[in-house]
N, CA, C and O atoms as a GROMACS GRO file, in nm:
protein
  548
    1MET      N    1   7.660 -12.601  12.628
    1MET     CA    2   7.616 -12.635  12.761
    1MET      C    3   7.600 -12.507  12.844
    1MET      O    4   7.688 -12.421  12.842
    2PRO      N    5   7.488 -12.493  12.917
    2PRO     CA    6   7.467 -12.371  12.995
    2PRO      C    7   7.566 -12.362  13.110
    2PRO      O    8   7.609 -12.462  13.167
    3ARG      N    9   7.600 -12.239  13.142
    3ARG     CA   10   7.691 -12.214  13.253
    3ARG      C   11   7.609 -12.163  13.371
    3ARG      O   12   7.525 -12.074  13.355
    4ARG      N   13   7.632 -12.220  13.490
    4ARG     CA   14   7.558 -12.178  13.608
    4ARG      C   15   7.655 -12.121  13.710
    4ARG      O   16   7.762 -12.176  13.734
    5ARG      N   17   7.615 -12.012  13.770
    5ARG     CA   18   7.693 -11.953  13.878
    5ARG      C   19   7.601 -11.933  13.997
    5ARG      O   20   7.484 -11.898  13.981
    6ARG      N   21   7.654 -11.954  14.115
    6ARG     CA   22   7.580 -11.925  14.237
    6ARG      C   23   7.644 -11.806  14.304
    6ARG      O   24   7.766 -11.797  14.318
    7ARG      N   25   7.559 -11.716  14.347
    7ARG     CA   26   7.610 -11.600  14.418
    7ARG      C   27   7.502 -11.543  14.507
    7ARG      O   28   7.388 -11.590  14.507
    8ASN      N   29   7.538 -11.443  14.583
    8ASN     CA   30   7.444 -11.375  14.672
    8ASN      C   31   7.376 -11.470  14.771
    8ASN      O   32   7.254 -11.464  14.788
    9ARG      N   33   7.452 -11.556  14.834
    9ARG     CA   34   7.395 -11.647  14.933
    9ARG      C   35   7.353 -11.563  15.054
    9ARG      O   36   7.433 -11.488  15.110
   10ARG      N   37   7.227 -11.577  15.093
   10ARG     CA   38   7.176 -11.502  15.207
   10ARG      C   39   7.122 -11.598  15.311
   10ARG      O   40   7.060 -11.700  15.279
   11ARG      N   41   7.147 -11.565  15.437
   11ARG     CA   42   7.096 -11.646  15.546
   11ARG      C   43   7.016 -11.555  15.637
   11ARG      O   44   7.059 -11.444  15.668
   12GLY      N   45   6.901 -11.600  15.679
   12GLY     CA   46   6.819 -11.517  15.764
   12GLY      C   47   6.714 -11.601  15.833
   12GLY      O   48   6.721 -11.724  15.830
   13PRO      N   49   6.616 -11.536  15.896
   13PRO     CA   50   6.515 -11.609  15.970
   13PRO      C   51   6.428 -11.697  15.881
   13PRO      O   52   6.357 -11.785  15.931
   14ARG      N   53   6.432 -11.675  15.751
   14ARG     CA   54   6.347 -11.752  15.661
   14ARG      C   55   6.427 -11.856  15.584
   14ARG      O   56   6.378 -11.907  15.483
   15GLY      N   57   6.547 -11.889  15.627
   15GLY     CA   58   6.624 -11.994  15.563
   15GLY      C   59   6.727 -11.941  15.466
   15GLY      O   60   6.767 -11.825  15.474
   16THR      N   61   6.768 -12.024  15.376
   16THR     CA   62   6.874 -11.989  15.282
   16THR      C   63   6.816 -11.974  15.143
   16THR      O   64   6.731 -12.053  15.102
   17SER      N   65   6.863 -11.875  15.072
   17SER     CA   66   6.826 -11.862  14.932
   17SER      C   67   6.953 -11.842  14.851
   17SER      O   68   7.053 -11.793  14.902
   18VAL      N   69   6.946 -11.881  14.727
   18VAL     CA   70   7.060 -11.869  14.638
   18VAL      C   71   7.012 -11.809  14.507
   18VAL      O   72   6.909 -11.852  14.453
   19ARG      N   73   7.086 -11.710  14.454
   19ARG     CA   74   7.053 -11.657  14.323
   19ARG      C   75   7.135 -11.736  14.222
   19ARG      O   76   7.257 -11.744  14.234
   20VAL      N   77   7.067 -11.795  14.124
   20VAL     CA   78   7.132 -11.873  14.021
   20VAL      C   79   7.122 -11.795  13.890
   20VAL      O   80   7.014 -11.752  13.850
   21THR      N   81   7.234 -11.778  13.825
   21THR     CA   82   7.238 -11.708  13.696
   21THR      C   83   7.283 -11.807  13.590
   21THR      O   84   7.387 -11.872  13.605
   22THR      N   85   7.206 -11.818  13.483
   22THR     CA   86   7.236 -11.910  13.374
   22THR      C   87   7.252 -11.831  13.245
   22THR      O   88   7.171 -11.744  13.214
   23THR      N   89   7.358 -11.862  13.172
   23THR     CA   90   7.380 -11.798  13.042
   23THR      C   91   7.376 -11.905  12.934
   23THR      O   92   7.451 -12.003  12.939
   24ARG      N   93   7.288 -11.886  12.836
   24ARG     CA   94   7.274 -11.981  12.726
   24ARG      C   95   7.256 -11.902  12.597
   24ARG      O   96   7.167 -11.818  12.588
   25ASN      N   97   7.340 -11.928  12.499
   25ASN     CA   98   7.333 -11.859  12.370
   25ASN      C   99   7.331 -11.707  12.385
   25ASN      O  100   7.258 -11.638  12.314
   26GLY      N  101   7.413 -11.657  12.477
   26GLY     CA  102   7.422 -11.513  12.497
   26GLY      C  103   7.309 -11.453  12.578
   26GLY      O  104   7.312 -11.332  12.604
   27LYS      N  105   7.210 -11.532  12.619
   27LYS     CA  106   7.098 -11.481  12.698
   27LYS      C  107   7.116 -11.524  12.843
   27LYS      O  108   7.134 -11.642  12.872
   28THR      N  109   7.110 -11.427  12.934
   28THR     CA  110   7.129 -11.454  13.076
   28THR      C  111   6.996 -11.448  13.148
   28THR      O  112   6.920 -11.352  13.133
   29THR      N  113   6.968 -11.551  13.227
   29THR     CA  114   6.849 -11.552  13.313
   29THR      C  115   6.896 -11.569  13.456
   29THR      O  116   6.998 -11.632  13.482
   30SER      N  117   6.820 -11.514  13.547
   30SER     CA  118   6.856 -11.518  13.687
   30SER      C  119   6.732 -11.545  13.770
   30SER      O  120   6.625 -11.490  13.742
   31TYR      N  121   6.745 -11.628  13.871
   31TYR     CA  122   6.633 -11.658  13.959
   31TYR      C  123   6.685 -11.699  14.095
   31TYR      O  124   6.801 -11.737  14.110
   32ARG      N  125   6.597 -11.691  14.194
   32ARG     CA  126   6.630 -11.736  14.329
   32ARG      C  127   6.572 -11.875  14.349
   32ARG      O  128   6.464 -11.907  14.297
   33THR      N  129   6.643 -11.955  14.423
   33THR     CA  130   6.593 -12.088  14.455
   33THR      C  131   6.617 -12.114  14.603
   33THR      O  132   6.709 -12.056  14.662
   34GLY      N  133   6.540 -12.196  14.661
   34GLY     CA  134   6.554 -12.226  14.803
   34GLY      C  135   6.468 -12.345  14.836
   34GLY      O  136   6.424 -12.416  14.746
   35GLY      N  137   6.445 -12.367  14.959
   35GLY     CA  138   6.365 -12.481  15.002
   35GLY      C  139   6.286 -12.446  15.126
   35GLY      O  140   6.281 -12.331  15.169
   36ILE      N  141   6.226 -12.547  15.182
   36ILE     CA  142   6.145 -12.530  15.303
   36ILE      C  143   6.237 -12.544  15.424
   36ILE      O  144   6.321 -12.633  15.429
   37SER      N  145   6.221 -12.454  15.519
   37SER     CA  146   6.293 -12.468  15.646
   37SER      C  147   6.193 -12.475  15.759
   37SER      O  148   6.088 -12.410  15.756
   38ILE      N  149   6.226 -12.555  15.860
   38ILE     CA  150   6.145 -12.566  15.981
   38ILE      C  151   6.238 -12.535  16.097
   38ILE      O  152   6.331 -12.611  16.125
   39THR      N  153   6.214 -12.424  16.165
   39THR     CA  154   6.300 -12.380  16.274
   39THR      C  155   6.216 -12.335  16.393
   39THR      O  156   6.094 -12.337  16.387
   40GLY      N  157   6.284 -12.296  16.499
   40GLY     CA  158   6.214 -12.238  16.615
   40GLY      C  159   6.113 -12.331  16.678
   40GLY      O  160   6.008 -12.286  16.723
   41VAL      N  161   6.143 -12.460  16.681
   41VAL     CA  162   6.046 -12.557  16.732
   41VAL      C  163   6.039 -12.554  16.884
   41VAL      O  164   6.136 -12.520  16.951
   42GLY      N  165   5.923 -12.588  16.936
   42GLY     CA  166   5.906 -12.593  17.081
   42GLY      C  167   5.773 -12.656  17.116
   42GLY      O  168   5.684 -12.660  17.031
   43PRO      N  169   5.756 -12.704  17.235
   43PRO     CA  170   5.855 -12.699  17.341
   43PRO      C  171   5.966 -12.804  17.319
   43PRO      O  172   5.948 -12.899  17.243
   44THR      N  173   6.076 -12.784  17.385
   44THR     CA  174   6.185 -12.881  17.383
   44THR      C  175   6.231 -12.901  17.527
   44THR      O  176   6.200 -12.822  17.615
   45GLY      N  177   6.305 -13.008  17.548
   45GLY     CA  178   6.358 -13.033  17.682
   45GLY      C  179   6.249 -13.074  17.779
   45GLY      O  180   6.157 -13.148  17.743
   46ARG      N  181   6.261 -13.026  17.901
   46ARG     CA  182   6.168 -13.062  18.009
   46ARG      C  183   6.069 -12.948  18.030
   46ARG      O  184   6.110 -12.832  18.041
   47VAL      N  185   5.940 -12.980  18.036
   47VAL     CA  186   5.836 -12.879  18.056
   47VAL      C  187   5.746 -12.922  18.170
   47VAL      O  188   5.731 -13.041  18.199
   48ALA      N  189   5.684 -12.824  18.236
   48ALA     CA  190   5.590 -12.852  18.344
   48ALA      C  191   5.458 -12.902  18.286
   48ALA      O  192   5.420 -12.864  18.175
   49ARG      N  193   5.391 -12.987  18.360
   49ARG     CA  194   5.260 -13.036  18.317
   49ARG      C  195   5.162 -12.920  18.320
   49ARG      O  196   5.147 -12.853  18.422
   50SER      N  197   5.095 -12.897  18.209
   50SER     CA  198   5.006 -12.782  18.197
   50SER      C  199   4.898 -12.809  18.094
   50SER      O  200   4.918 -12.883  17.997
   51ARG      N  201   4.780 -12.748  18.116
   51ARG     CA  202   4.673 -12.758  18.018
   51ARG      C  203   4.689 -12.653  17.910
   51ARG      O  204   4.613 -12.652  17.813
   52ASN      N  205   4.786 -12.564  17.925
   52ASN     CA  206   4.805 -12.454  17.831
   52ASN      C  207   4.924 -12.476  17.737
   52ASN      O  208   4.979 -12.379  17.685
   53LEU      N  209   4.963 -12.598  17.715
   53LEU     CA  210   5.078 -12.628  17.631
   53LEU      C  211   5.050 -12.594  17.484
   53LEU      O  212   4.946 -12.631  17.430
   54THR      N  213   5.143 -12.524  17.422
   54THR     CA  214   5.130 -12.486  17.282
   54THR      C  215   5.254 -12.533  17.207
   54THR      O  216   5.366 -12.505  17.248
   55ILE      N  217   5.233 -12.604  17.098
   55ILE     CA  218   5.342 -12.648  17.012
   55ILE      C  219   5.364 -12.537  16.910
   55ILE      O  220   5.269 -12.484  16.852
   56ARG      N  221   5.492 -12.502  16.888
   56ARG     CA  222   5.525 -12.390  16.799
   56ARG      C  223   5.638 -12.428  16.704
   56ARG      O  224   5.724 -12.510  16.737
   57ALA      N  225   5.636 -12.368  16.588
   57ALA     CA  226   5.745 -12.382  16.492
   57ALA      C  227   5.733 -12.269  16.390
   57ALA      O  228   5.628 -12.207  16.377
   58THR      N  229   5.842 -12.245  16.320
   58THR     CA  230   5.841 -12.149  16.210
   58THR      C  231   5.874 -12.225  16.083
   58THR      O  232   5.979 -12.288  16.073
   59LEU      N  233   5.784 -12.220  15.985
   59LEU     CA  234   5.802 -12.288  15.858
   59LEU      C  235   5.808 -12.183  15.749
   59LEU      O  236   5.724 -12.094  15.743
   60TRP      N  237   5.907 -12.196  15.662
   60TRP     CA  238   5.919 -12.099  15.555
   60TRP      C  239   5.961 -12.169  15.428
   60TRP      O  240   6.051 -12.253  15.428
   61ASP      N  241   5.896 -12.133  15.319
   61ASP     CA  242   5.933 -12.181  15.187
   61ASP      C  243   5.972 -12.059  15.106
   61ASP      O  244   5.887 -11.976  15.074
   62TYR      N  245   6.099 -12.048  15.072
   62TYR     CA  246   6.144 -11.929  15.000
   62TYR      C  247   6.068 -11.910  14.870
   62TYR      O  248   6.046 -11.797  14.825
   63GLY      N  249   6.026 -12.020  14.808
   63GLY     CA  250   5.951 -12.011  14.684
   63GLY      C  251   5.808 -11.964  14.703
   63GLY      O  252   5.741 -11.931  14.606
   64GLY      N  253   5.760 -11.961  14.826
   64GLY     CA  254   5.628 -11.908  14.855
   64GLY      C  255   5.512 -12.002  14.828
   64GLY      O  256   5.397 -11.959  14.832
   65GLY      N  257   5.538 -12.129  14.801
   65GLY     CA  258   5.431 -12.222  14.769
   65GLY      C  259   5.375 -12.298  14.887
   65GLY      O  260   5.286 -12.382  14.869
   66LEU      N  261   5.424 -12.272  15.008
   66LEU     CA  262   5.379 -12.347  15.125
   66LEU      C  263   5.250 -12.288  15.181
   66LEU      O  264   5.241 -12.167  15.202
   67SER      N  265   5.151 -12.373  15.204
   67SER     CA  266   5.025 -12.331  15.266
   67SER      C  267   4.988 -12.434  15.372
   67SER      O  268   5.054 -12.537  15.384
   68LYS      N  269   4.885 -12.405  15.449
   68LYS     CA  270   4.842 -12.497  15.554
   68LYS      C  271   4.808 -12.634  15.497
   68LYS      O  272   4.829 -12.736  15.563
   69ASN      N  273   4.756 -12.639  15.375
   69ASN     CA  274   4.721 -12.767  15.313
   69ASN      C  275   4.842 -12.856  15.289
   69ASN      O  276   4.828 -12.978  15.278
   70GLY      N  277   4.960 -12.797  15.282
   70GLY     CA  278   5.082 -12.874  15.259
   70GLY      C  279   5.154 -12.913  15.386
   70GLY      O  280   5.265 -12.966  15.380
   71ILE      N  281   5.092 -12.888  15.501
   71ILE     CA  282   5.157 -12.915  15.631
   71ILE      C  283   5.080 -13.022  15.706
   71ILE      O  284   4.957 -13.019  15.712
   72ARG      N  285   5.152 -13.117  15.764
   72ARG     CA  286   5.095 -13.220  15.851
   72ARG      C  287   5.165 -13.211  15.985
   72ARG      O  288   5.288 -13.205  15.991
   73LEU      N  289   5.087 -13.209  16.094
   73LEU     CA  290   5.140 -13.202  16.230
   73LEU      C  291   5.095 -13.327  16.304
   73LEU      O  292   4.978 -13.362  16.304
   74TYR      N  293   5.191 -13.393  16.368
   74TYR     CA  294   5.163 -13.515  16.444
   74TYR      C  295   5.214 -13.497  16.587
   74TYR      O  296   5.325 -13.449  16.608
   75LEU      N  297   5.131 -13.535  16.683
   75LEU     CA  298   5.170 -13.538  16.823
   75LEU      C  299   5.155 -13.682  16.870
   75LEU      O  300   5.045 -13.737  16.870
   76ASP      N  301   5.264 -13.743  16.910
   76ASP     CA  302   5.266 -13.883  16.952
   76ASP      C  303   5.203 -13.974  16.847
   76ASP      O  304   5.131 -14.069  16.882
   77GLY      N  305   5.229 -13.946  16.720
   77GLY     CA  306   5.183 -14.030  16.610
   77GLY      C  307   5.043 -14.002  16.561
   77GLY      O  308   4.999 -14.060  16.461
   78SER      N  309   4.970 -13.914  16.629
   78SER     CA  310   4.833 -13.882  16.591
   78SER      C  311   4.831 -13.749  16.515
   78SER      O  312   4.879 -13.647  16.565
   79GLU      N  313   4.773 -13.751  16.393
   79GLU     CA  314   4.770 -13.628  16.314
   79GLU      C  315   4.674 -13.527  16.375
   79GLU      O  316   4.563 -13.562  16.416
   80LYS      N  317   4.718 -13.403  16.381
   80LYS     CA  318   4.637 -13.292  16.434
   80LYS      C  319   4.609 -13.194  16.321
   80LYS      O  320   4.701 -13.150  16.252
   81SER      N  321   4.482 -13.160  16.303
   81SER     CA  322   4.447 -13.070  16.193
   81SER      C  323   4.407 -12.931  16.241
   81SER      O  324   4.392 -12.840  16.159
   82ARG      N  325   4.388 -12.914  16.369
   82ARG     CA  326   4.340 -12.785  16.421
   82ARG      C  327   4.454 -12.691  16.462
   82ARG      O  328   4.444 -12.622  16.563
   83PHE      N  329   4.559 -12.689  16.384
   83PHE     CA  330   4.668 -12.597  16.411
   83PHE      C  331   4.650 -12.472  16.326
   83PHE      O  332   4.574 -12.472  16.229
   84ARG      N  333   4.720 -12.366  16.364
   84ARG     CA  334   4.716 -12.241  16.288
   84ARG      C  335   4.850 -12.223  16.217
   84ARG      O  336   4.956 -12.253  16.271
   85TYR      N  337   4.841 -12.175  16.093
   85TYR     CA  338   4.962 -12.143  16.018
   85TYR      C  339   4.943 -12.009  15.950
   85TYR      O  340   4.849 -11.990  15.872
   86ASP      N  341   5.033 -11.915  15.979
   86ASP     CA  342   5.029 -11.783  15.919
   86ASP      C  343   5.135 -11.779  15.809
   86ASP      O  344   5.255 -11.778  15.837
   87GLU      N  345   5.091 -11.776  15.684
   87GLU     CA  346   5.184 -11.778  15.570
   87GLU      C  347   5.277 -11.657  15.568
   87GLU      O  348   5.392 -11.668  15.525
   88ALA      N  349   5.228 -11.542  15.613
   88ALA     CA  350   5.309 -11.420  15.609
   88ALA      C  351   5.430 -11.428  15.703
   88ALA      O  352   5.539 -11.385  15.667
   89SER      N  353   5.409 -11.482  15.823
   89SER     CA  354   5.518 -11.489  15.922
   89SER      C  355   5.584 -11.626  15.928
   89SER      O  356   5.694 -11.640  15.981
   90GLY      N  357   5.517 -11.728  15.874
   90GLY     CA  358   5.568 -11.865  15.883
   90GLY      C  359   5.540 -11.931  16.015
   90GLY      O  360   5.589 -12.041  16.041
   91SER      N  361   5.462 -11.867  16.100
   91SER     CA  362   5.435 -11.916  16.235
   91SER      C  363   5.330 -12.026  16.237
   91SER      O  364   5.220 -12.009  16.184
   92LEU      N  365   5.364 -12.139  16.298
   92LEU     CA  366   5.270 -12.250  16.319
   92LEU      C  367   5.250 -12.266  16.469
   92LEU      O  368   5.347 -12.270  16.545
   93THR      N  369   5.124 -12.275  16.513
   93THR     CA  370   5.093 -12.298  16.654
   93THR      C  371   4.984 -12.403  16.665
   93THR      O  372   4.890 -12.407  16.585
   94TYR      N  373   4.997 -12.487  16.767
   94TYR     CA  374   4.894 -12.586  16.797
   94TYR      C  375   4.874 -12.586  16.948
   94TYR      O  376   4.965 -12.619  17.024
   95TYR      N  377   4.754 -12.550  16.990
   95TYR     CA  378   4.717 -12.549  17.131
   95TYR      C  379   4.668 -12.688  17.167
   95TYR      O  380   4.566 -12.734  17.114
   96VAL      N  381   4.739 -12.756  17.257
   96VAL     CA  382   4.707 -12.895  17.290
   96VAL      C  383   4.571 -12.904  17.359
   96VAL      O  384   4.493 -12.994  17.327
   97GLY      N  385   4.540 -12.814  17.452
   97GLY     CA  386   4.407 -12.808  17.514
   97GLY      C  387   4.382 -12.908  17.625
   97GLY      O  388   4.271 -12.914  17.678
   98ARG      N  389   4.481 -12.986  17.661
   98ARG     CA  390   4.467 -13.079  17.773
   98ARG      C  391   4.607 -13.103  17.830
   98ARG      O  392   4.708 -13.080  17.763
   99ALA      N  393   4.610 -13.150  17.953
   99ALA     CA  394   4.740 -13.180  18.014
   99ALA      C  395   4.789 -13.313  17.958
   99ALA      O  396   4.719 -13.413  17.964
  100LEU      N  397   4.909 -13.313  17.904
  100LEU     CA  398   4.968 -13.437  17.855
  100LEU      C  399   5.021 -13.519  17.972
  100LEU      O  400   5.060 -13.464  18.074
  101SER      N  401   5.021 -13.649  17.956
  101SER     CA  402   5.071 -13.737  18.062
  101SER      C  403   5.221 -13.715  18.081
  101SER      O  404   5.292 -13.681  17.986
  102PRO      N  405   5.270 -13.734  18.203
  102PRO     CA  406   5.414 -13.721  18.226
  102PRO      C  407   5.492 -13.820  18.137
  102PRO      O  408   5.445 -13.931  18.111
  103GLY      N  409   5.608 -13.778  18.092
  103GLY     CA  410   5.690 -13.862  18.008
  103GLY      C  411   5.729 -13.791  17.879
  103GLY      O  412   5.705 -13.672  17.862
  104THR      N  413   5.788 -13.867  17.788
  104THR     CA  414   5.838 -13.812  17.663
  104THR      C  415   5.731 -13.814  17.555
  104THR      O  416   5.660 -13.913  17.538
  105HIS      N  417   5.720 -13.704  17.484
  105HIS     CA  418   5.624 -13.690  17.375
  105HIS      C  419   5.698 -13.649  17.248
  105HIS      O  420   5.797 -13.576  17.254
  106GLU      N  421   5.648 -13.696  17.134
  106GLU     CA  422   5.712 -13.667  17.006
  106GLU      C  423   5.624 -13.580  16.919
  106GLU      O  424   5.503 -13.603  16.909
  107VAL      N  425   5.685 -13.481  16.856
  107VAL     CA  426   5.617 -13.396  16.758
  107VAL      C  427   5.686 -13.417  16.624
  107VAL      O  428   5.808 -13.423  16.617
  108ARG      N  429   5.606 -13.427  16.519
  108ARG     CA  430   5.661 -13.439  16.384
  108ARG      C  431   5.583 -13.345  16.293
  108ARG      O  432   5.460 -13.344  16.294
  109ILE      N  433   5.656 -13.267  16.215
  109ILE     CA  434   5.595 -13.178  16.117
  109ILE      C  435   5.647 -13.219  15.980
  109ILE      O  436   5.768 -13.232  15.960
  110GLU      N  437   5.555 -13.238  15.887
  110GLU     CA  438   5.590 -13.267  15.748
  110GLU      C  439   5.535 -13.154  15.664
  110GLU      O  440   5.417 -13.120  15.673
  111ALA      N  441   5.620 -13.094  15.582
  111ALA     CA  442   5.577 -12.982  15.499
  111ALA      C  443   5.616 -13.010  15.355
  111ALA      O  444   5.726 -13.056  15.326
  112GLU      N  445   5.522 -12.982  15.264
  112GLU     CA  446   5.548 -13.001  15.122
  112GLU      C  447   5.491 -12.882  15.045
  112GLU      O  448   5.376 -12.844  15.064
  113SER      N  449   5.574 -12.826  14.960
  113SER     CA  450   5.531 -12.712  14.880
  113SER      C  451   5.435 -12.760  14.772
  113SER      O  452   5.455 -12.865  14.712
  114GLU      N  453   5.330 -12.682  14.750
  114GLU     CA  454   5.228 -12.721  14.653
  114GLU      C  455   5.244 -12.655  14.518
  114GLU      O  456   5.163 -12.678  14.428
  115SER      N  457   5.346 -12.573  14.502
  115SER     CA  458   5.362 -12.505  14.374
  115SER      C  459   5.505 -12.516  14.327
  115SER      O  460   5.593 -12.560  14.401
  116SER      N  461   5.527 -12.477  14.205
  116SER     CA  462   5.662 -12.474  14.153
  116SER      C  463   5.690 -12.335  14.100
  116SER      O  464   5.598 -12.258  14.073
  117ASP      N  465   5.818 -12.305  14.087
  117ASP     CA  466   5.852 -12.172  14.039
  117ASP      C  467   5.838 -12.162  13.887
  117ASP      O  468   5.795 -12.257  13.822
  118LYS      N  469   5.874 -12.047  13.833
  118LYS     CA  470   5.854 -12.024  13.690
  118LYS      C  471   5.940 -12.114  13.603
  118LYS      O  472   5.920 -12.121  13.482
  119HIS      N  473   6.038 -12.182  13.663
  119HIS     CA  474   6.124 -12.272  13.588
  119HIS      C  475   6.078 -12.418  13.601
  119HIS      O  476   6.146 -12.509  13.553
  120GLY      N  477   5.963 -12.439  13.665
  120GLY     CA  478   5.907 -12.574  13.676
  120GLY      C  479   5.964 -12.657  13.788
  120GLY      O  480   5.941 -12.778  13.793
  121ARG      N  481   6.040 -12.595  13.879
  121ARG     CA  482   6.100 -12.670  13.989
  121ARG      C  483   6.015 -12.652  14.114
  121ARG      O  484   5.976 -12.540  14.147
  122SER      N  485   5.988 -12.759  14.183
  122SER     CA  486   5.915 -12.753  14.309
  122SER      C  487   6.013 -12.722  14.421
  122SER      O  488   6.130 -12.758  14.414
  123SER      N  489   5.966 -12.655  14.523
  123SER     CA  490   6.052 -12.622  14.636
  123SER      C  491   6.077 -12.743  14.724
  123SER      O  492   6.165 -12.737  14.810
  124GLY      N  493   6.003 -12.851  14.707
  124GLY     CA  494   6.032 -12.975  14.777
  124GLY      C  495   5.957 -12.995  14.905
  124GLY      O  496   5.849 -12.939  14.926
  125SER      N  497   6.016 -13.076  14.991
  125SER     CA  498   5.951 -13.110  15.116
  125SER      C  499   6.054 -13.116  15.228
  125SER      O  500   6.174 -13.124  15.204
  126ARG      N  501   6.004 -13.112  15.351
  126ARG     CA  502   6.092 -13.118  15.468
  126ARG      C  503   6.015 -13.181  15.582
  126ARG      O  504   5.894 -13.161  15.596
  127THR      N  505   6.084 -13.258  15.664
  127THR     CA  506   6.026 -13.317  15.785
  127THR      C  507   6.113 -13.279  15.903
  127THR      O  508   6.236 -13.283  15.895
  128LYS      N  509   6.049 -13.243  16.013
  128LYS     CA  510   6.121 -13.210  16.136
  128LYS      C  511   6.057 -13.289  16.249
  128LYS      O  512   5.934 -13.289  16.262
  129ARG      N  513   6.138 -13.355  16.329
  129ARG     CA  514   6.091 -13.436  16.442
  129ARG      C  515   6.168 -13.395  16.567
  129ARG      O  516   6.290 -13.376  16.561
  130TRP      N  517   6.099 -13.381  16.678
  130TRP     CA  518   6.165 -13.354  16.804
  130TRP      C  519   6.081 -13.408  16.919
  130TRP      O  520   5.964 -13.442  16.902
  131THR      N  521   6.143 -13.417  17.036
  131THR     CA  522   6.073 -13.466  17.154
  131THR      C  523   6.085 -13.364  17.267
  131THR      O  524   6.173 -13.278  17.267
  132PHE      N  525   5.994 -13.376  17.361
  132PHE     CA  526   6.001 -13.299  17.484
  132PHE      C  527   5.947 -13.388  17.595
  132PHE      O  528   5.877 -13.486  17.568
  133THR      N  529   5.980 -13.354  17.717
  133THR     CA  530   5.940 -13.438  17.832
  133THR      C  531   5.853 -13.356  17.926
  133THR      O  532   5.891 -13.246  17.968
  134VAL      N  533   5.736 -13.410  17.959
  134VAL     CA  534   5.647 -13.347  18.057
  134VAL      C  535   5.687 -13.400  18.195
  134VAL      O  536   5.689 -13.521  18.218
  135ALA      N  537   5.720 -13.310  18.286
  135ALA     CA  538   5.767 -13.346  18.419
  135ALA      C  539   5.652 -13.402  18.504
  135ALA      O  540   5.534 -13.375  18.479
  136ARG      N  541   5.690 -13.479  18.602
  136ARG     CA  542   5.592 -13.542  18.692
  136ARG      C  543   5.556 -13.453  18.810
  136ARG      O  544   5.516 -13.509  18.912
  137ARG      N  545   5.566 -13.331  18.808
  137ARG     CA  546   5.536 -13.235  18.915
  137ARG      C  547   5.644 -13.233  19.017
  137ARG      O  548   5.635 -13.158  19.114
   0.00000   0.00000   0.00000
């Protein structure tokens, strides 16, 4: 039976990664594994009514398989496709382009990695949901 050890746990702006070392029949292999993280979401809380509202988040897949095609952005249940995603920085931005009505609004981001690592494992998927409130002036 193969022996697995976890070590070198690192935490940073791009999420958590773990180095896994496996020894089988005297041969040792080592690889990093991780998943998708969605952080730095905004806006949150109470915001002023504005035509310049921008939805932001940072998405990172340690395995590197995340692309814009694997991301879905929803505002109040309606899918938005005109968002920008920079794979190098993990930055996602969506310019709303109109003043939202006063009240609570919901943002949902669904991300799914489209590739798997050299061991055949997919990095998986992640969903993040949050709300913010547009003030009545």
